[in-house]
C-alpha positions in Angstrom: 160.1 151.3 51.1 157.0 150.4 52.6 155.7 152.3 55.6 156.8 150.8 59.3 153.1 148.3 60.4 153.4 149.5 64.7 154.7 146.8 67.0 150.4 147.3 68.9 148.3 146.8 65.8 150.7 143.3 65.0 150.1 142.1 68.1 146.6 143.3 68.1 145.8 141.6 65.2 147.8 138.3 66.7 145.2 138.2 68.8 142.3 138.9 66.8 143.9 135.8 65.4 143.9 134.3 68.4 140.5 134.6 69.8 138.7 133.1 66.8 140.8 130.0 66.3 140.0 129.0 70.7 135.9 130.7 69.6 136.0 128.0 65.9 137.5 125.1 68.8 135.1 125.4 71.3 132.1 125.9 68.5 133.3 122.7 67.1 133.7 121.1 70.7 130.2 121.8 72.0 128.7 120.3 68.4 130.9 117.3 69.3 129.3 117.1 72.6 125.9 117.9 71.8 125.9 114.9 68.6 127.3 112.3 71.3 124.6 113.4 73.2 121.6 112.8 71.0 123.7 109.9 69.8 123.4 108.2 73.4 119.8 109.5 74.2 119.0 107.6 70.6 120.7 104.3 72.1 119.0 104.8 75.1 115.0 104.7 73.5 115.7 101.8 71.2 117.3 99.7 74.4 114.3 100.4 76.4 112.2 99.5 74.1 114.2 96.2 73.6 114.1 96.1 77.3 110.2 96.0 77.0 109.7 93.1 74.6 112.0 90.7 76.6 110.4 91.8 80.0 107.6 91.0 77.3 108.3 87.2 76.3 109.7 86.9 79.8 105.9 87.9 81.9 104.4 85.5 79.1 106.5 82.5 79.4 105.9 82.5 83.3 102.2 82.4 82.2 102.7 79.5 80.1 105.2 77.6 82.0 103.0 75.3 83.8 100.8 74.7 80.8 104.3 73.4 78.6 104.4 69.8 79.8 100.9 68.7 80.2 99.4 66.0 77.5 96.8 67.0 74.5 94.7 64.8 75.9 93.3 63.4 79.2 93.9 60.2 80.4 89.6 59.8 80.0 90.4 60.8 76.7 89.3 64.2 76.8 90.7 67.2 75.5 92.3 68.9 77.5 92.0 72.3 77.6 94.6 73.9 79.1 97.3 72.3 77.3 99.7 75.2 74.8 98.0 75.2 71.7 100.1 74.5 68.4 99.0 78.1 66.8 101.0 80.9 67.9 99.4 83.5 70.7 102.9 85.4 71.2 102.4 88.4 68.9 98.9 89.7 70.6 100.2 89.1 73.9 103.1 91.0 73.3 100.9 93.5 71.9 99.2 93.9 75.0 101.9 94.2 77.3 103.1 96.8 75.2 99.8 99.0 75.5 99.8 98.5 79.0 103.5 99.1 79.4 103.0 102.2 77.5 99.4 103.5 79.6 102.2 103.4 82.1 104.9 105.1 80.4 
């Protein structure tokens, strides 16, 4: 027969297993929360970029609104310098406004 196992030893082993399980659960939980926080932080950076692009488009539209419905030719036959041209000027405006926004951040 095997020697009897003391009651104190078996309880301490059970407590050790329990504490190790709790520590593992806390570690997994903290890793999950850290990952979740990083995901939210990355999302906010992308949202900031989208907001910057929307604000740039809104400002550009506000600047161009008075010129939108002007005729390309004046009543006296001369070309009107104020109407919007057909060439897309928005990429340069977006770059310029983004550079200004980055400089002020």
